[in-house]
TORTOR-965139 format. One record per residue (C-alpha): residue number from 1; x, y, z. Coordinates in Angstrom, 3 decimals. Example, Ala and Ser with C-alpha at 12.3 -4.5 7.8 and 13.67 -1.06 7.14 Angstrom:
! residues 2
    k        c1        c2        c3
    1    12.300    -4.500     7.800
    2    13.670    -1.060     7.140
! end
This chain:
! residues 699
    k        c1        c2        c3
    1     5.779    19.145   -10.551
    2     7.971    22.135    -9.689
    3    11.750    21.876    -9.717
    4    13.805    23.871    -7.239
    5    16.087    24.788   -10.149
    6    13.780    26.522   -12.580
    7    14.069    25.894   -16.307
    8    11.873    26.943   -19.154
    9    10.813    25.969   -22.626
   10    11.875    23.277   -25.061
   11    15.520    24.322   -24.938
   12    15.671    23.602   -21.215
   13    13.954    20.250   -21.682
   14    16.371    19.305   -24.456
   15    19.325    20.281   -22.270
   16    17.929    18.255   -19.384
   17    17.490    15.224   -21.629
   18    21.025    15.541   -22.944
   19    22.401    15.793   -19.427
   20    20.403    12.749   -18.366
   21    21.647    10.683   -21.293
   22    25.188    11.750   -20.547
   23    24.718    10.908   -16.880
   24    23.524     7.446   -17.825
   25    26.549     6.938   -20.045
   26    28.925     8.192   -17.352
   27    27.415     5.810   -14.810
   28    28.992     2.886   -16.666
   29    25.778     0.836   -16.528
   30    26.357    -1.999   -19.005
   31    23.734    -2.990   -21.511
   32    21.850    -5.925   -20.051
   33    18.510    -7.629   -20.356
   34    15.542    -6.721   -18.236
   35    15.717   -10.154   -16.622
   36    19.347    -9.572   -15.609
   37    18.502    -6.185   -14.059
   38    15.690    -7.780   -12.057
   39    17.704   -10.779   -10.892
   40    18.326   -11.099    -7.166
   41    22.059   -11.326    -7.920
   42    22.133    -8.107    -9.995
   43    24.753    -5.514    -9.121
   44    22.593    -2.711    -7.810
   45    23.238     0.069   -10.333
   46    19.525    -0.138   -11.123
   47    16.426    -0.386    -8.969
   48    14.299    -1.989   -11.654
   49    11.224    -3.149    -9.715
   50     9.135    -2.295    -6.675
   51    11.380    -4.325    -4.357
   52    14.373    -3.864    -6.727
   53    14.404    -7.476    -7.916
   54    12.154   -10.472    -8.504
   55    12.690   -11.586    -4.900
   56    11.375    -8.277    -3.492
   57    14.096    -7.948    -0.832
   58    14.160    -4.126    -0.842
   59    17.924    -4.478    -0.575
   60    20.654    -2.560    -2.407
   61    24.093    -4.181    -2.990
   62    25.652    -0.707    -3.232
   63    27.989     0.176    -0.358
   64    29.463     3.602    -1.151
   65    27.050     4.960     1.457
   66    27.909     2.910     4.539
   67    28.315     3.044     8.305
   68    31.515     5.054     7.985
   69    30.372     7.498     5.291
   70    26.677     8.000     6.072
   71    27.519    11.042     8.166
   72    28.430    12.815     4.905
   73    25.090    11.962     3.299
   74    23.215    15.071     2.247
   75    20.347    16.188     0.077
   76    21.322    16.434    -3.587
   77    18.030    17.945    -4.767
   78    14.297    17.951    -4.227
   79    11.266    18.359    -6.475
   80     7.786    19.362    -5.413
   81     5.023    16.880    -6.157
   82     1.412    17.693    -6.996
   83    -1.389    17.068    -4.535
   84    -2.465    13.581    -3.486
   85    -0.734    10.412    -2.400
   86     3.109    10.603    -2.246
   87     3.836     7.051    -1.070
   88     5.046     5.235    -4.190
   89     8.410     3.522    -4.615
   90    10.270     4.860    -7.687
   91    12.375     2.805   -10.093
   92    15.760     3.752   -11.575
   93    17.226     2.241   -14.738
   94    20.346     3.237   -16.644
   95    20.858     6.404   -14.665
   96    17.284     7.696   -15.072
   97    14.794     7.932   -12.200
   98    11.068     7.263   -12.738
   99     8.506     8.369   -10.171
  100     4.737     7.847    -9.894
  101     2.517     9.633    -7.394
  102    -1.081    10.496    -6.625
  103    -3.646     9.361    -9.137
  104    -0.951     8.104   -11.499
  105     1.183    11.030   -12.520
  106     4.533     9.727   -13.767
  107     7.786    11.598   -14.402
  108    11.245    10.746   -15.686
  109    14.023    12.641   -13.930
  110    17.734    13.111   -14.378
  111    18.921    12.191   -10.872
  112    22.261    13.953   -11.213
  113    20.751    17.331   -12.023
  114    17.319    16.831   -10.498
  115    15.570    17.875   -13.703
  116    12.321    16.569   -15.116
  117    12.682    15.010   -18.573
  118     9.039    14.244   -19.235
  119     5.758    13.886   -17.337
  120     2.639    11.825   -17.923
  121    -0.799    12.251   -16.383
  122    -3.308     9.378   -16.560
  123    -6.172    11.893   -16.055
  124    -7.943     9.521   -13.715
  125   -10.576    12.049   -12.638
  126   -11.702    12.418   -16.260
  127   -12.533     8.718   -16.622
  128   -16.205     7.739   -16.188
  129   -15.203     4.718   -14.101
  130   -13.400     6.925   -11.580
  131   -16.606     8.247   -10.037
  132   -17.006     5.086    -7.988
  133   -13.458     3.725    -8.038
  134   -11.911     6.803    -6.419
  135   -14.032     6.364    -3.283
  136   -11.601     3.887    -1.751
  137    -7.827     3.910    -1.974
  138    -5.484     6.857    -2.209
  139    -3.606     6.499    -5.477
  140    -0.759     4.424    -6.851
  141     2.046     2.813    -4.807
  142     4.612     2.140    -7.526
  143     5.479     1.190   -11.076
  144     7.442    -1.416   -13.034
  145     9.924    -1.472   -15.945
  146    10.694    -3.985   -18.687
  147    12.768    -3.503   -21.862
  148    12.326     0.237   -22.225
  149     8.723     0.396   -21.071
  150     7.160     1.511   -17.809
  151     3.983    -0.067   -16.444
  152     1.661     1.600   -13.981
  153    -1.887     1.102   -12.733
  154    -4.621     3.662   -12.280
  155    -7.346     4.068    -9.672
  156    -9.998     3.636   -12.373
  157    -8.607     0.188   -13.221
  158    -6.339     0.652   -16.248
  159    -2.894    -0.853   -16.718
  160    -0.855     1.584   -18.810
  161     2.415     1.017   -20.685
  162     4.624     4.065   -21.302
  163     7.706     4.499   -23.460
  164    10.457     5.087   -20.901
  165    12.350     7.424   -23.222
  166     9.505     9.800   -23.997
  167     6.577     9.097   -21.672
  168     4.360     8.334   -24.659
  169     1.499     5.942   -23.925
  170     2.125     2.684   -25.787
  171    -0.976     0.795   -24.754
  172    -3.683     0.744   -22.113
  173    -5.773    -2.184   -20.886
  174    -8.872    -1.960   -18.709
  175    -8.245    -4.717   -16.186
  176   -11.540    -4.553   -14.273
  177   -15.189    -3.911   -15.003
  178   -15.923    -0.290   -15.821
  179   -18.943    -0.228   -13.521
  180   -17.738    -2.347   -10.592
  181   -15.965    -1.169    -7.430
  182   -12.588    -2.706    -8.235
  183    -9.632    -0.332    -8.427
  184    -5.838    -0.497    -8.749
  185    -3.569     0.888    -6.065
  186    -0.655    -1.553    -6.011
  187     2.370    -1.667    -8.307
  188     2.445    -4.132   -11.208
  189     5.292    -6.669   -11.488
  190     7.062    -7.927   -14.600
  191     8.733   -11.199   -15.624
  192     9.537   -13.002   -18.879
  193     7.832   -10.403   -21.081
  194     4.700   -10.416   -18.958
  195     3.240    -7.834   -16.580
  196     0.895    -8.961   -13.804
  197    -1.631    -6.829   -11.948
  198    -4.391    -7.384    -9.411
  199    -6.884    -4.990    -7.849
  200    -8.497    -3.879    -4.588
  201   -12.125    -3.700    -3.547
  202   -12.874    -6.730    -1.332
  203   -13.967    -4.408     1.491
  204   -16.612    -2.710    -0.625
  205   -18.299    -5.466    -2.593
  206   -15.850    -6.578    -5.282
  207   -16.855    -9.869    -6.879
  208   -14.198   -12.593    -7.171
  209   -10.647   -11.412    -6.791
  210    -8.304   -12.224    -9.662
  211    -4.884   -11.492   -11.142
  212    -4.185   -10.969   -14.830
  213    -1.007   -11.248   -16.896
  214    -0.535    -9.151   -20.043
  215     2.050    -9.137   -22.817
  216     4.459    -6.266   -22.089
  217     4.837    -5.412   -25.787
  218     1.213    -5.483   -26.923
  219    -1.026    -5.356   -23.859
  220    -2.719    -8.585   -24.918
  221    -4.206   -10.553   -22.022
  222    -2.281   -13.812   -21.628
  223    -3.997   -15.419   -18.664
  224    -6.203   -14.740   -15.648
  225    -6.389   -16.595   -12.346
  226    -9.349   -16.230    -9.989
  227    -8.608   -16.337    -6.286
  228   -12.155   -17.357    -5.286
  229   -14.634   -19.548    -7.163
  230   -17.680   -18.205    -8.949
  231   -21.280   -19.330    -9.024
  232   -21.291   -23.118    -9.595
  233   -24.326   -22.734   -11.838
  234   -22.152   -20.876   -14.334
  235   -19.550   -23.633   -14.467
  236   -15.913   -23.436   -13.429
  237   -12.947   -22.211   -15.437
  238   -10.842   -25.228   -14.462
  239   -10.527   -28.074   -11.989
  240    -8.807   -25.823    -9.432
  241   -11.889   -23.597    -9.234
  242   -14.110   -26.653    -8.903
  243   -11.959   -27.972    -6.061
  244   -11.772   -24.756    -4.066
  245   -15.541   -24.253    -4.358
  246   -15.840   -27.186    -1.942
  247   -14.179   -25.029     0.721
  248   -17.061   -22.520     0.583
  249   -20.651   -22.813     1.817
  250   -23.868   -20.944     1.247
  251   -24.191   -18.538    -1.669
  252   -20.819   -16.818    -1.414
  253   -20.898   -15.624    -5.010
  254   -23.740   -13.231    -4.169
  255   -21.375   -11.391    -1.817
  256   -18.280   -11.672    -4.022
  257   -16.036   -13.579    -1.679
  258   -13.093   -11.157    -1.762
  259    -9.564   -12.493    -2.060
  260    -8.322    -9.486    -4.011
  261    -4.583    -9.501    -4.760
  262    -3.783    -5.799    -4.597
  263    -0.136    -5.643    -3.572
  264     2.115    -8.684    -3.131
  265     3.811   -10.536    -5.994
  266     7.207   -12.213    -6.377
  267     8.730   -14.272    -9.192
  268    11.197   -17.167    -9.111
  269    12.955   -17.555   -12.498
  270    14.441   -20.924   -11.472
  271    11.030   -22.555   -11.191
  272     9.128   -20.075   -13.396
  273     6.614   -19.561   -10.600
  274     4.914   -16.298    -9.710
  275     3.733   -15.994    -6.119
  276     0.582   -14.035    -5.309
  277    -0.429   -12.748    -1.870
  278    -4.217   -12.602    -1.559
  279    -6.560   -10.482     0.508
  280    -9.361   -10.804     3.016
  281   -12.888   -12.088     2.658
  282   -15.657    -9.932     1.325
  283   -17.477    -9.239     3.554
  284   -15.087    -9.784     6.433
  285   -17.619   -11.731     8.491
  286   -17.482   -15.366     7.374
  287   -20.905   -16.072     8.904
  288   -22.420   -13.997     6.109
  289   -20.445   -15.003     3.020
  290   -19.873   -18.685     3.990
  291   -22.277   -19.447     6.851
  292   -21.401   -23.128     7.036
  293   -17.705   -22.385     7.556
  294   -14.953   -23.816     5.378
  295   -11.422   -22.699     4.573
  296   -12.616   -20.339     1.807
  297    -9.694   -20.807    -0.551
  298    -7.812   -18.794    -1.681
  299    -8.479   -16.037     0.841
  300    -5.463   -14.816     2.840
  301    -3.091   -17.129     1.015
  302     0.193   -17.246    -0.818
  303    -0.655   -18.885    -4.138
  304     2.014   -20.271    -6.487
  305     1.145   -20.088   -10.188
  306     2.848   -21.294   -13.327
  307     4.141   -18.034   -14.776
  308     3.563   -19.084   -18.386
  309    -0.007   -20.282   -18.039
  310    -1.337   -18.974   -14.736
  311    -2.187   -22.501   -13.634
  312    -2.280   -23.377    -9.962
  313     0.807   -25.079    -8.479
  314     0.330   -24.903    -4.689
  315    -0.801   -22.605    -1.913
  316    -0.310   -21.842     1.748
  317    -3.203   -20.225     3.618
  318    -2.306   -18.113     6.643
  319    -5.902   -17.700     7.877
  320    -8.305   -20.477     6.857
  321   -11.892   -19.243     6.934
  322   -10.694   -15.647     7.415
  323   -13.089   -13.360     9.316
  324   -10.960   -10.370    10.519
  325    -9.453    -8.639     7.436
  326    -6.193   -10.494     8.121
  327    -5.078   -10.490     4.522
  328    -1.834   -11.913     3.186
  329    -1.270    -9.145     0.635
  330     1.809    -7.910     2.491
  331     5.097    -8.212     0.603
  332     6.576   -11.639    -0.171
  333    10.377   -11.879     0.000
  334    12.869   -14.537    -1.060
  335    15.960   -15.673     0.813
  336    18.430   -18.553     0.746
  337    18.767   -19.624     4.387
  338    20.546   -22.406     6.236
  339    17.967   -24.077     8.476
  340    18.819   -27.087    10.615
  341    22.140   -27.292     8.797
  342    20.585   -27.482     5.338
  343    20.336   -24.779     2.654
  344    16.719   -23.863     1.948
  345    15.175   -21.661    -0.711
  346    12.444   -19.880     1.176
  347     9.883   -17.172     0.879
  348     9.060   -15.027     3.893
  349     6.026   -13.001     4.819
  350     4.861   -10.952     7.798
  351     1.130   -10.660     7.043
  352    -1.380    -8.721     9.068
  353    -2.075   -11.523    11.535
  354     1.137   -11.037    13.555
  355     2.995   -14.266    12.707
  356     6.218   -14.336    10.681
  357     6.168   -17.182     8.140
  358     9.101   -18.983     6.548
  359     7.915   -21.265     3.735
  360     9.786   -23.525     1.336
  361     9.246   -21.784    -1.993
  362     9.787   -24.988    -3.970
  363     7.220   -27.152    -2.168
  364     5.021   -24.634    -0.349
  365     5.543   -26.433     2.960
  366     5.691   -24.423     6.164
  367     9.136   -24.345     7.760
  368     8.303   -22.161    10.750
  369     5.935   -19.451    11.987
  370     6.231   -17.427    15.181
  371     4.548   -14.231    16.448
  372     6.490   -11.007    15.896
  373     3.879    -8.851    17.658
  374     1.123    -9.168    20.251
  375    -1.313   -11.850    19.075
  376    -4.553   -12.859    20.833
  377    -6.491   -14.600    18.063
  378    -4.291   -17.743    18.019
  379    -1.887   -19.419    20.423
  380     0.454   -20.795    17.749
  381     0.751   -22.164    14.217
  382     0.766   -25.961    14.212
  383     4.081   -26.995    12.594
  384     2.634   -30.227    11.213
  385    -0.613   -28.992     9.671
  386     0.500   -25.409     9.111
  387    -2.832   -24.241    10.508
  388    -3.353   -21.753    13.331
  389    -4.555   -22.937    16.714
  390    -7.267   -20.341    17.245
  391    -8.201   -18.870    20.601
  392   -11.747   -19.759    21.748
  393   -14.016   -16.816    21.064
  394   -11.812   -15.294    18.371
  395   -14.620   -15.644    15.825
  396   -16.926   -13.575    18.084
  397   -19.634   -16.296    18.308
  398   -23.239   -15.619    19.310
  399   -22.838   -11.856    19.295
  400   -19.948   -11.922    21.768
  401   -17.111    -9.412    21.769
  402   -13.473   -10.419    21.329
  403   -10.403    -8.246    21.761
  404    -8.195    -8.893    18.747
  405    -4.496    -8.178    18.500
  406    -3.440    -7.208    15.903
  407    -6.228    -4.906    14.713
  408    -7.511    -5.066    11.121
  409    -4.647    -2.728    10.208
  410    -2.349    -5.616    11.065
  411     0.951    -5.966    12.883
  412     2.506    -5.219     9.474
  413     0.661    -3.478     6.678
  414     1.640    -2.939     3.030
  415     4.671    -0.723     3.714
  416     7.445    -3.126     2.768
  417     9.940    -4.874     4.986
  418    13.540    -5.381     3.847
  419    15.933    -8.342     3.992
  420    19.723    -8.056     4.158
  421    21.736   -11.056     2.890
  422    24.670    -9.706     4.955
  423    22.998    -9.594     8.376
  424    20.440   -12.324     7.523
  425    17.822   -10.152     9.216
  426    14.422    -8.912     8.060
  427    13.507    -5.316     8.939
  428     9.758    -4.963     9.499
  429     7.757    -1.751     9.962
  430     5.406    -2.935    12.713
  431     2.150    -1.594    14.153
  432     0.982    -1.921    17.746
  433    -2.800    -1.800    17.697
  434    -5.708    -3.893    18.883
  435    -9.467    -3.820    18.315
  436   -12.702    -5.415    19.459
  437   -14.861    -7.437    17.058
  438   -18.562    -8.216    17.442
  439   -21.543    -8.808    15.178
  440   -24.158    -8.309    17.893
  441   -27.265    -6.636    16.485
  442   -26.393    -7.371    12.846
  443   -28.959    -9.325    10.842
  444   -26.553   -11.898     9.430
  445   -29.175   -13.761     7.380
  446   -30.437   -10.686     5.559
  447   -27.237    -8.662     5.364
  448   -26.314    -7.287     1.936
  449   -23.854    -4.870     0.402
  450   -25.063    -1.299     0.198
  451   -24.342    -0.069    -3.353
  452   -21.785     2.607    -3.958
  453   -18.602     1.285    -2.366
  454   -19.543     1.557     1.297
  455   -17.189     0.234     3.972
  456   -19.540    -2.140     5.794
  457   -18.339    -5.695     6.348
  458   -20.927    -7.249     8.610
  459   -18.945    -6.797    11.811
  460   -18.505    -3.973    14.292
  461   -14.838    -3.118    14.849
  462   -13.781    -0.657    17.525
  463   -10.289     0.747    18.010
  464    -9.998     2.831    21.163
  465    -7.036     4.905    22.395
  466    -6.124     2.306    25.020
  467    -5.581    -0.225    22.211
  468    -3.185     1.976    20.245
  469     0.481     1.444    20.997
  470     3.655     2.584    19.305
  471     4.966     1.582    15.917
  472     8.486     0.192    15.597
  473    11.181    -0.922    13.204
  474    11.762    -4.553    14.114
  475    14.847    -6.535    13.073
  476    13.789   -10.182    12.882
  477    15.948   -13.294    12.612
  478    14.007   -15.608    10.262
  479    16.096   -18.694    11.104
  480    15.842   -18.439    14.893
  481    12.399   -16.812    14.614
  482    13.115   -14.143    17.189
  483    13.748   -10.415    17.396
  484    17.331    -9.182    17.016
  485    16.511    -5.574    17.926
  486    13.594    -3.174    17.975
  487    13.536     0.611    17.623
  488    10.353     2.581    18.441
  489     9.181     4.853    15.633
  490     6.904     7.876    15.667
  491     3.138     7.627    15.446
  492     0.942     4.776    14.292
  493     2.634     4.214    10.961
  494     6.309     4.111    10.131
  495     7.576     4.099     6.555
  496     8.756     1.337     4.275
  497    12.248    -0.057     4.885
  498    15.345    -0.500     2.708
  499    18.540    -2.362     3.630
  500    21.914    -1.844     1.933
  501    25.278    -3.583     1.636
  502    26.697    -0.583     3.454
  503    25.332    -2.077     6.661
  504    22.444     0.378     6.846
  505    18.666     0.331     7.096
  506    16.782     3.401     5.870
  507    13.266     4.276     6.939
  508    11.093     7.371     7.148
  509     8.743     8.360     9.916
  510     5.463    10.220    10.126
  511     7.068    12.938    12.270
  512     9.127    14.156     9.289
  513    12.441    12.377     9.846
  514    14.257    10.197     7.323
  515    16.654     7.942     9.217
  516    19.517     5.511     8.745
  517    20.188     2.770    11.304
  518    23.054     0.369    11.807
  519    21.661    -2.867    10.391
  520    23.433    -4.917    13.089
  521    22.030    -3.313    16.221
  522    19.584    -0.537    15.331
  523    21.784     2.376    16.390
  524    20.665     5.596    14.712
  525    23.547     6.794    12.528
  526    21.976     9.578    10.466
  527    18.849    11.736    10.379
  528    17.375    14.221     7.916
  529    14.553    16.655     8.687
  530    12.347    16.271     5.621
  531     9.792    18.926     6.512
  532     6.993    16.417     5.932
  533     6.068    12.882     6.860
  534     8.166    10.202     5.123
  535     6.165     7.010     4.621
  536     7.126     5.826     1.136
  537     9.672     3.029     0.549
  538    13.149     4.402    -0.301
  539    15.307     3.104    -3.147
  540    19.039     3.271    -3.946
  541    20.802     3.223    -7.327
  542    23.835     4.563    -9.192
  543    23.888     7.561   -11.540
  544    26.808     9.641   -12.771
  545    29.205     7.292   -10.990
  546    27.660     7.886    -7.537
  547    25.238     6.083    -5.263
  548    21.943     7.889    -4.761
  549    19.010     7.348    -2.416
  550    15.535     8.607    -3.300
  551    12.355     8.682    -1.233
  552     9.037    10.507    -1.527
  553     7.774    12.625     1.362
  554     4.281    13.620     2.401
  555     1.361    11.988     4.197
  556    -0.397     9.186     2.355
  557    -2.175     5.838     2.500
  558    -4.545     4.757     5.264
  559    -2.496     5.784     8.293
  560    -4.121     9.205     8.434
  561    -7.662     7.914     8.810
  562    -7.277     7.294    12.537
  563    -8.077    10.837    13.595
  564    -6.410    12.282    16.653
  565    -3.497     9.847    17.129
  566    -2.477    10.381    13.492
  567    -3.210    14.124    13.481
  568    -0.916    15.024    16.376
  569     2.020    15.773    14.065
  570     0.105    18.622    12.469
  571     0.324    17.817     8.756
  572    -2.367    19.624     6.782
  573    -3.630    18.442     3.418
  574    -3.191    21.705     1.516
  575    -0.107    23.238     3.114
  576     2.082    20.206     3.781
  577     4.904    19.759     1.275
  578     5.020    16.686    -0.931
  579     8.412    16.112    -2.472
  580    10.875    13.804    -4.156
  581    13.994    13.817    -1.966
  582    17.271    12.551    -3.440
  583    20.494    12.135    -1.436
  584    24.174    11.507    -2.164
  585    27.433    11.808    -0.273
  586    28.417    15.453    -0.112
  587    24.950    16.746    -1.006
  588    24.372    20.282     0.265
  589    20.826    21.145    -0.872
  590    18.193    22.070     1.677
  591    14.429    22.069     1.964
  592    12.370    24.781     3.613
  593    11.660    24.273     7.288
  594     8.537    22.311     8.063
  595     5.399    24.441     8.283
  596     4.052    25.184    11.716
  597     2.000    22.233    12.983
  598    -1.545    22.575    11.768
  599    -4.144    23.006    14.463
  600    -7.665    23.315    13.014
  601    -9.786    26.252    14.100
  602   -13.552    26.220    13.647
  603   -15.257    29.031    11.787
  604   -18.192    30.908    13.248
  605   -21.447    29.241    12.198
  606   -24.290    31.408    13.516
  607   -26.951    29.502    11.542
  608   -26.069    26.135    13.067
  609   -28.876    24.464    15.033
  610   -28.327    21.186    16.911
  611   -30.259    18.203    15.581
  612   -29.175    15.052    17.453
  613   -31.157    12.686    15.240
  614   -29.777    14.034    11.963
  615   -26.279    14.257    13.454
  616   -26.412    10.578    14.440
  617   -27.550     9.595    10.944
  618   -24.804    11.711     9.388
  619   -22.156    10.177    11.630
  620   -23.011     6.707    10.297
  621   -22.880     7.721     6.640
  622   -19.708     9.758     7.207
  623   -17.893     6.777     8.704
  624   -19.075     4.531     5.880
  625   -17.927     6.849     3.111
  626   -15.657     9.659     4.269
  627   -13.445     8.721     7.193
  628   -10.754     6.857     5.222
  629    -9.582    10.236     3.907
  630   -10.993    12.850     6.283
  631   -10.353    10.859     9.472
  632   -12.311     9.152    12.232
  633   -14.482    11.694    13.997
  634   -13.735    14.165    11.164
  635   -10.266    14.700    12.649
  636    -8.052    14.779     9.567
  637    -4.331    14.020     9.502
  638    -2.983    15.248     6.192
  639    -4.515    13.214     3.384
  640    -7.614    15.380     3.041
  641    -8.793    18.670     4.597
  642   -10.098    18.813     8.158
  643   -13.773    19.474     7.510
  644   -14.345    20.793    11.012
  645   -12.381    23.870     9.947
  646   -13.964    24.210     6.501
  647   -16.590    26.740     5.481
  648   -17.984    24.387     2.836
  649   -20.364    22.430     5.139
  650   -22.053    25.712     6.046
  651   -23.374    26.012     2.475
  652   -25.848    23.349     1.388
  653   -25.292    24.205    -2.271
  654   -21.482    24.136    -2.111
  655   -21.446    20.920    -0.095
  656   -23.769    19.140    -2.522
  657   -21.798    20.405    -5.519
  658   -18.636    18.808    -4.158
  659   -19.987    15.621    -2.579
  660   -22.677    14.519    -4.997
  661   -21.754    16.350    -8.179
  662   -17.979    15.801    -8.076
  663   -16.941    19.426    -8.179
  664   -13.446    18.625    -6.904
  665   -12.750    15.350    -8.713
  666    -9.599    16.778   -10.288
  667    -8.297    17.586    -6.801
  668    -8.789    13.977    -5.692
  669   -12.199    14.337    -4.038
  670   -14.424    11.542    -5.387
  671   -18.019    11.966    -6.463
  672   -20.642    10.332    -4.228
  673   -23.565    10.636    -6.601
  674   -25.252     7.549    -5.165
  675   -25.975     9.330    -1.889
  676   -29.393    10.826    -1.458
  677   -29.867    14.514    -0.734
  678   -30.999    13.547     2.770
  679   -27.802    11.540     3.382
  680   -25.599    14.388     2.185
  681   -27.421    16.862     4.385
  682   -27.023    14.470     7.328
  683   -23.260    14.333     6.752
  684   -23.268    18.129     6.567
  685   -25.120    18.343     9.881
  686   -22.641    15.946    11.482
  687   -19.679    17.979    10.279
  688   -21.190    21.202    11.548
  689   -21.732    19.546    14.922
  690   -18.096    18.438    14.952
  691   -17.063    22.015    14.125
  692   -19.069    23.177    17.134
  693   -17.308    20.530    19.245
  694   -13.974    21.898    18.044
  695   -14.966    25.470    18.796
  696   -16.024    24.543    22.313
  697   -12.979    22.420    23.075
  698   -14.561    18.966    22.883
  699   -12.563    16.127    21.280
! end
């Protein structure tokens, strides 16, 4: 990490630490417990968790920056980040800012001076487990804090506790199997001396999703809850697992089942319940994993667990028998609302499937659910049963094709929404995208996972340009279940949202703007040219007696895998800036102008010879293994290099050294040692053909 203000040596670090401690003292932050800092009624000096508080509202009670003063908001400082994913939400406690990025590199920063106090590197690429676990996912999305310790996950599956004062590693727990495909990308959450973490991997063959709680002081495992049942022949952990096994058919355990809880958690201290949002089926196609149907609990569900023991309390399933990747791992938020004249304690979620859910968080009963985006898979959610009324044909029967809205990316993905207790509105980063689903030509009876973390889920999904609309920031009234206002945003993906007591909503865009809107009506009140895409969730906190806002900039997550529509803004993996941007009233710092939009140019390749058969084979393997980073059709959009413009595919030796032997693991390029030499050469042939297409002006 490079600071704009250069310092050197131990003297500079000591001075920075002294300044940071002084800044924390000047901020007037009172000594308080971790639970008090994370309470939904806390004052806002700290941003102590991913969504600030237990209730995950992504709301700041600070109002120094408001509708009247936001015009004076300026950049206080910026710091350059290393390569790889810059999409995490920081935390700020006691006047110190903590930031995680990429493959779990963590820094403590004095937010008044913009100086790094310490840095920690999890060295993910050096871990043996990373060779397979780095093939899916893009790095960490956030971190947590409890009583002087920071908690962060790693792509290779570790949960790490750091001393917040020094960055020293206190303990590390391997939360997944060292040789399986599970990985961590989501932020942990903390409550009552416990830290909870899940994992990803349902799309690539992970067996049985689960969540695990650890002791924050020691790293000792306290409890584990499985979100899908295991093989009945092995016995069940408890009666809940025995009961939910009745909602599955066939031999689901051979496929894993899915249900990974990789992102969404919330905690209610009044009831001592932790809520878990679970993921899609693995594989997606239910006809394979559960051929006789069934609800397949607890896929795509909000599950309430006793926080002390991890025992099941209740659940609400948004997509029974899920078969579209419509997971419910999007953020869960709390609110106290007046509905039909009565106060209700609710939780709210806008999962992928396009319906906005308001659920009683005491009983788990559905209060209401209405579509907030275009939906074709269901006509409505039955208010009595809480189940969707599915559209005939939505499960693509008998090899038919069905046009699904939303697409598997969802009407709302993981980038968090925000709730303002002042306006009583939820601010949702929405996606407008549809897709067709069909399993025609797939041998459903003999289908199996291909080893090595391949994205193949027993269904053909096609997203074409005519099914790609515009993203938007949507203000949603959860009581009336209707839109209050909607503002179009740039590109396919818009950034995470934050609301404040100053009557503002902050959000970044993929075109490089960081914006503030009037929370009442969506009027744009302020804009900052960040010089890079801004997709990460912003936070706000107090340091040195002033309100600050911090957000990370740079392209990250899965939005860049869509090729051309995502690449049009011209962000390039190597040259695009990745930064920590911190703002305050009266800030006068600047960032360099954005680089010229990147437009890939193919290199001369005189030895290239067309081979349609090998190109077709390479296209299949490429889109199973490579496109989530390098883009559909090898059209990259900022996460990884555009391989059409690379010289590497022209050399068989160099290409093999990188792809199979892991020559660039430390740069974030995974090793694909499971691929055969023939498969790697087929990918190489495909990329060279795409370079020729580029050179000759073909899309």
